[in-house]
C-alpha positions as CSV (number, residue, x, y, z in Angstrom):
1,M,41.5,27.0,113.7
2,M,41.0,29.8,111.2
3,K,39.9,32.2,113.9
4,L,42.9,31.3,116.0
5,N,45.1,31.8,113.0
6,T,43.6,35.3,112.4
7,T,44.2,36.2,116.1
8,V,47.8,35.0,115.9
9,N,48.4,37.0,112.7
10,R,47.0,40.2,114.3
11,Y,49.2,39.5,117.4
12,I,52.4,39.1,115.3
13,F,51.6,42.2,113.2
14,K,51.2,44.3,116.3
15,E,54.4,42.9,117.8
16,L,56.3,44.0,114.7
17,I,55.4,47.7,115.2
18,P,57.4,48.6,118.4
19,P,60.8,47.2,117.3
20,Y,60.2,48.7,113.8
21,T,59.6,52.1,115.2
22,M,62.7,51.9,117.4
23,N,64.9,50.7,114.6
24,L,63.6,53.3,112.2
25,V,64.3,56.2,114.6
26,F,67.8,54.8,115.5
27,F,68.9,54.2,111.9
28,I,67.5,57.6,110.8
29,F,69.6,59.2,113.5
30,V,72.7,57.4,112.4
31,F,72.3,58.2,108.8
32,L,71.5,61.8,109.4
33,M,74.5,62.5,111.6
34,R,76.6,63.4,108.6
35,Q,73.9,65.5,107.0
36,I,73.3,67.3,110.3
37,L,76.9,68.4,110.4
38,E,76.8,69.7,106.9
39,I,73.6,71.6,107.5
40,T,74.9,73.0,110.7
41,N,78.0,74.3,108.8
42,V,75.7,76.0,106.4
43,I,73.7,77.6,109.2
44,V,76.9,78.9,110.9
45,N,78.4,80.2,107.7
46,Y,75.4,81.8,106.2
47,Q,73.5,82.7,109.3
48,V,70.2,81.2,108.3
49,G,67.3,80.6,110.7
50,L,66.4,77.4,112.6
51,S,63.4,76.9,110.3
52,A,65.8,76.4,107.4
53,F,67.7,73.8,109.4
54,F,64.6,71.6,109.9
55,L,63.5,72.2,106.3
56,M,66.9,70.9,105.0
57,L,66.5,67.9,107.3
58,A,63.1,67.2,105.8
59,Y,64.4,67.5,102.3
60,S,67.2,65.0,103.1
61,M,64.9,62.5,104.8
62,P,63.5,60.7,101.7
63,Y,66.9,59.7,100.6
64,F,67.8,58.1,103.9
65,L,64.4,56.5,104.4
66,A,64.7,54.6,101.1
67,Y,67.6,52.7,102.7
68,V,66.6,52.8,106.3
69,I,63.1,51.3,105.9
70,P,64.3,47.9,104.5
71,M,66.9,47.7,107.3
72,S,64.2,48.4,109.9
73,V,61.9,45.8,108.5
74,M,64.4,43.1,108.7
75,M,65.5,44.0,112.2
76,S,61.9,44.3,113.5
77,V,60.9,40.9,112.1
78,L,64.1,39.3,113.4
79,L,63.7,40.8,116.9
80,T,60.0,39.9,117.0
81,F,60.6,36.2,116.2
82,L,63.7,36.1,118.4
83,R,61.4,37.1,121.3
84,L,58.7,34.7,120.3
85,S,61.3,31.9,120.1
86,S,63.0,32.8,123.4
87,D,59.6,32.9,125.2
88,N,58.6,29.5,123.8
89,E,55.6,31.0,122.1
90,I,56.7,29.4,118.8
91,V,56.7,26.0,120.5
92,A,53.2,26.7,121.9
93,L,51.9,27.7,118.5
94,K,53.3,24.5,117.0
95,A,51.7,22.5,119.7
96,S,48.3,24.2,118.9
97,G,48.7,22.9,115.3
98,I,49.8,26.2,113.7
99,S,52.5,25.8,111.2
100,I,55.4,28.2,110.6
101,Y,53.8,29.0,107.2
102,H,50.8,30.5,109.1
103,L,53.1,33.0,110.8
104,V,54.4,34.4,107.5
105,P,51.3,36.3,106.1
106,P,51.5,39.2,108.7
107,V,55.3,39.5,107.9
108,I,54.6,39.6,104.2
109,L,51.8,42.2,104.7
110,F,54.0,44.3,107.0
111,S,56.9,44.0,104.4
112,V,54.6,44.9,101.5
113,I,53.3,48.0,103.3
114,N,56.9,49.2,103.9
115,A,57.9,48.2,100.3
116,L,55.2,50.6,99.0
117,L,56.4,53.3,101.4
118,T,60.0,52.8,100.2
119,A,58.9,52.9,96.6
120,Y,57.1,56.2,97.2
121,M,60.2,57.6,98.7
122,G,62.4,56.5,95.8
123,I,60.0,57.5,93.0
124,Y,58.6,60.8,94.4
125,G,60.4,61.7,97.7
126,I,64.0,61.7,96.6
127,P,63.5,63.9,93.4
128,W,61.4,66.3,95.5
129,G,63.9,66.4,98.3
130,E,66.9,66.9,96.1
131,Y,65.2,69.7,94.1
132,S,63.9,71.4,97.2
133,Y,67.2,71.2,98.9
134,K,69.0,72.9,95.9
135,Q,66.3,75.6,95.7
136,M,66.7,76.4,99.4
137,A,70.5,76.5,99.0
138,M,70.2,78.9,96.2
139,N,67.9,81.1,98.2
140,V,70.4,81.1,101.1
141,V,73.2,82.1,98.6
142,Q,71.1,85.0,97.2
143,S,69.8,86.3,100.4
144,N,73.1,86.7,102.3
145,F,75.2,89.6,101.2
146,N,78.3,88.4,102.9
147,I,77.9,84.9,101.4
148,G,79.7,83.2,104.3
149,L,82.5,85.7,104.5
150,K,84.9,85.1,107.4
151,E,87.7,87.2,108.8
152,R,91.3,86.2,107.8
153,Q,90.2,83.5,105.4
154,F,90.5,83.4,101.6
155,N,87.1,83.3,99.9
156,D,86.4,82.0,96.4
157,S,82.6,82.1,96.4
158,F,82.5,84.6,93.5
159,D,83.3,83.8,89.9
160,G,86.9,84.3,89.1
161,V,87.7,86.4,92.1
162,M,89.6,85.4,95.2
163,F,89.7,87.8,98.1
164,Y,90.8,88.1,101.7
165,V,89.3,90.3,104.4
166,N,91.2,90.9,107.6
167,R,88.3,92.2,109.6
168,I,84.5,92.6,109.2
169,D,82.8,95.4,111.1
170,T,79.4,94.0,112.0
171,E,78.0,97.4,113.0
172,D,78.1,98.9,109.5
173,N,78.9,95.7,107.5
174,S,82.1,97.3,106.3
175,L,85.2,95.3,105.4
176,K,88.7,96.2,106.6
177,D,92.1,95.5,104.9
178,I,91.0,93.8,101.7
179,Y,93.2,91.9,99.3
180,I,91.6,90.8,96.0
181,E,93.0,88.7,93.1
182,D,90.9,89.1,90.0
183,Q,91.4,86.3,87.5
184,R,88.4,87.0,85.2
185,N,90.6,88.5,82.4
186,K,92.9,85.8,81.1
187,E,95.4,88.3,79.6
188,F,96.0,90.2,82.9
189,S,96.7,89.3,86.5
190,T,95.1,91.9,88.7
191,T,95.5,92.4,92.4
192,I,93.7,95.0,94.4
193,V,94.6,96.2,97.9
194,S,92.3,98.5,99.9
195,P,92.0,99.4,103.6
196,K,88.2,99.6,103.5
197,G,85.2,98.5,101.5
198,R,81.5,97.7,101.5
199,I,79.3,95.2,99.7
200,F,76.0,96.2,98.1
201,D,73.3,94.0,96.6
202,S,72.6,94.3,92.9
203,E,69.1,94.3,91.4
204,N,69.2,90.7,90.1
205,R,70.5,89.2,93.4
206,L,73.0,87.1,91.5
207,S,75.8,89.6,91.8
208,F,77.1,92.1,94.4
209,I,79.0,95.3,94.1
210,L,82.1,95.7,96.2
211,S,83.0,99.4,96.7
212,L,86.6,99.9,97.7
213,Y,88.2,103.1,99.0
214,D,91.7,104.6,98.9
215,G,93.4,101.5,97.4
216,V,95.8,100.4,94.8
217,I,95.3,98.3,91.6
218,N,98.3,96.3,90.4
219,Q,97.9,94.8,86.9
220,V,100.4,92.5,85.1
221,N,100.2,91.8,81.4
222,L,100.9,88.0,81.2
223,K,102.3,88.3,77.7
224,S,104.6,91.3,77.9
225,R,105.1,91.2,81.7
226,A,104.4,94.9,81.9
227,V,103.2,96.1,85.3
228,H,100.8,99.0,85.9
229,S,99.8,100.4,89.2
230,I,96.8,102.6,89.8
231,Q,95.8,104.4,92.9
232,F,92.1,105.2,93.4
233,D,89.8,107.0,95.8
234,T,86.7,104.8,95.0
235,Y,86.6,101.7,92.9
236,D,83.5,99.5,92.3
237,L,84.1,95.8,91.6
238,N,81.3,93.6,90.4
239,L,81.2,90.2,92.1
240,D,79.3,87.7,90.0
241,L,77.5,84.8,91.7
242,K,75.9,83.3,88.5
243,N,78.5,80.6,88.1
244,A,78.5,80.0,91.8
245,V,74.8,79.1,91.8
246,K,74.8,77.6,88.3
247,N,75.0,74.1,89.7
248,I,72.2,74.8,92.2
249,R,69.9,76.1,89.4
250,K,70.4,73.0,87.3
251,K,67.4,70.7,87.6
252,K,67.5,66.9,87.4
253,T,71.2,66.8,86.5
254,K,71.9,63.7,88.5
255,P,70.0,60.4,88.0
256,E,68.8,60.4,91.6
257,E,67.2,63.8,91.1
258,M,65.2,62.6,88.1
259,R,61.6,61.4,88.3
260,L,60.6,58.0,87.0
261,D,59.2,59.3,83.8
262,E,62.3,61.3,83.1
263,L,64.5,58.3,83.7
264,A,62.4,56.2,81.3
265,A,62.5,59.0,78.7
266,F,66.2,59.3,79.0
267,L,66.7,55.6,78.5
268,K,64.4,55.7,75.5
269,T,66.1,58.6,73.7
270,E,69.7,58.1,74.7
271,K,71.5,55.9,72.1
272,T,75.1,55.9,73.3
273,R,76.1,53.7,76.2
274,T,77.8,56.4,78.3
275,K,78.5,56.3,82.0
276,K,75.4,58.5,82.6
277,Y,73.3,56.1,80.6
278,Y,74.3,53.2,82.9
279,S,73.8,55.4,85.9
280,V,70.3,56.3,84.8
281,W,69.5,52.6,84.0
282,V,70.8,51.6,87.5
283,E,68.7,54.3,89.2
284,F,65.6,53.2,87.3
285,H,65.8,49.6,88.6
286,K,67.0,50.7,92.0
287,K,63.7,52.5,92.6
288,F,62.0,49.1,92.5
289,S,64.7,46.7,93.7
290,I,65.3,48.4,97.0
291,P,61.6,48.4,97.9
292,F,61.4,44.7,97.1
293,A,64.3,44.2,99.5
294,C,61.7,44.8,102.3
295,I,60.0,41.5,101.3
296,A,63.1,39.5,100.7
297,L,64.8,40.5,104.0
298,G,61.5,40.2,105.9
299,I,61.1,36.6,104.8
300,L,64.8,35.8,105.6
301,A,64.4,37.2,109.1
302,V,61.6,34.7,110.0
303,P,63.6,31.5,110.0
304,L,66.6,33.3,111.5
305,G,64.4,34.3,114.4
306,V,62.6,31.0,114.8
307,Q,65.8,28.9,114.8
308,S,67.3,31.0,117.6
309,S,66.8,29.5,121.1
310,S,67.0,31.7,124.1
311,S,70.6,30.7,124.6
312,R,71.5,31.8,121.1
313,K,69.6,35.0,121.0
314,S,72.6,37.2,120.6
315,A,74.0,34.8,118.0
316,G,70.7,35.1,116.0
317,L,70.9,38.9,116.2
318,G,74.5,38.7,114.9
319,I,73.5,36.5,112.1
320,G,70.8,39.0,111.1
321,L,73.2,41.8,111.1
322,I,75.6,39.7,109.0
323,A,72.8,38.9,106.5
324,F,71.9,42.5,106.2
325,L,75.5,43.5,105.7
326,L,75.8,40.8,103.0
327,Y,72.8,42.3,101.2
328,Y,74.3,45.7,101.0
329,L,77.6,44.4,100.0
330,L,75.9,42.6,97.1
331,L,74.0,45.7,96.3
332,S,77.1,47.9,96.3
333,A,79.0,45.4,94.1
334,G,76.1,45.3,91.7
335,L,75.9,49.1,91.7
336,I,79.6,49.5,90.9
337,L,79.7,46.8,88.2
338,S,76.5,48.0,86.6
339,E,77.6,51.7,86.5
340,A,80.9,50.6,84.9
341,G,79.0,48.7,82.2
342,N,80.5,45.3,83.3
343,M,77.1,43.9,84.4
344,S,73.5,44.5,83.3
345,P,71.8,46.9,85.8
346,V,68.9,44.4,85.8
347,V,71.2,41.7,87.2
348,G,73.2,44.0,89.4
349,M,70.1,45.6,91.2
350,W,67.9,42.5,91.5
351,M,70.6,39.9,92.2
352,P,70.8,40.7,96.0
353,N,67.0,40.4,96.3
354,F,66.9,37.0,94.6
355,I,69.9,35.7,96.6
356,M,68.6,36.9,100.0
357,G,65.0,36.1,99.2
358,G,65.9,32.6,97.9
359,L,68.0,31.9,101.0
360,G,65.1,33.0,103.2
361,I,62.7,30.6,101.4
362,V,65.1,27.7,101.7
363,L,65.6,28.3,105.4
364,L,61.9,28.9,105.9
365,V,61.1,25.5,104.4
366,K,63.7,23.8,106.5
367,T,62.3,25.5,109.6
368,A,58.7,24.5,108.8
369,N,59.8,20.9,108.4
370,D,61.6,21.0,111.8
371,S,65.0,20.5,110.0
372,P,67.3,22.7,111.9
373,F,70.3,24.2,110.2
374,E,73.6,24.6,112.0
375,I,74.4,28.1,110.7
376,F,74.7,29.5,114.2
377,D,77.2,26.9,115.4
378,R,79.3,27.1,112.2
379,I,79.6,30.9,112.4
380,N,80.3,30.8,116.1
381,Q,83.0,28.2,115.5
382,F,84.4,30.3,112.6
383,L,84.5,33.4,114.8
384,K,86.2,31.5,117.6
385,K,88.9,30.2,115.2
386,I,89.5,33.8,114.0
387,I,89.8,35.0,117.6
388,R,92.1,32.2,118.6
389,S,94.3,32.7,115.6
390,F,94.5,36.4,116.3
391,F,95.6,36.0,119.9
392,R,98.0,33.2,118.9
393,V,99.7,35.4,116.3
394,R,99.7,38.4,118.6
395,Y,101.3,36.6,121.6
396,S,103.7,34.7,119.4
397,N,105.1,38.1,118.2
């Protein structure tokens, strides 16, 4: 019996891998769609190479994997046991004297492996990805002289300077018909109009020099309302990028960018209960609670799959999706309440795991004791009532 049990466990573990791979790829694609659009916008505006595109995707991957892996674990376990149930393999195993409890060890092993992977992503991957992404963004800013300049659009990339370029000559990188509003001096409002100009790099790569030719400077004293106009043949304007990249240069400013030791050090030294304190506290527990969700959701998926007969396979899949949505709703609620200081982050971050894991254990015991639960029928009846009510109200109007 022990040998048969080992064979069955290996069989179930192998069966978990194909649906897990498909779900992982699918959910990564869905989560990365927004990031791909943002990165594509950077590539188009700043004219960076294709290698930078894939590097930015790689830097964004740990953040998404921390949420995608638990989702993929639950769906893979659910789909695997749905198939076993619909093919009557569960019935055959029970007839051979194998209890439902004997089918759980490969699921727990599979869930623990993915929990460790999720924890690695949260503790090491996300801080590395966020920091590397910012460094690459800073390099893109510093290495492009036009900094995303576009024709016939106002540009505020530079500190305290708004300017407009009617046309950009790509052959000699010259600018045509330039309008500039300089707001760096709080006592004066300065506007500059020039038919031609060029941008040159400075030595420190954090500023550029805009050389203007045959233009006019209009300066208004904001206190006395006196106006001065100056015509010039050549005028050099320094465009400072230091403030534009200041946020990029900052390291570990957000809780998700901080390493585990930095989170612990902040919680130990910070005395005031500020919003950032609660955010850091939440982030500290989130690095452990989300990986643990792999185990909680994996256990819950076993009875959901076993209880589904072939005629209710779609219903079982729907129940799994609802259970997963419920977990993230609980997690989101705990996150909001914890960051606002209305709930302890320990409770807010771990409550979804205990609720879903506890529900999974209860359903697993009922399934092992051949005590079916009518959750499918109840939800189907509930959905049918909603649909009937919807059509009744619609046609009555």
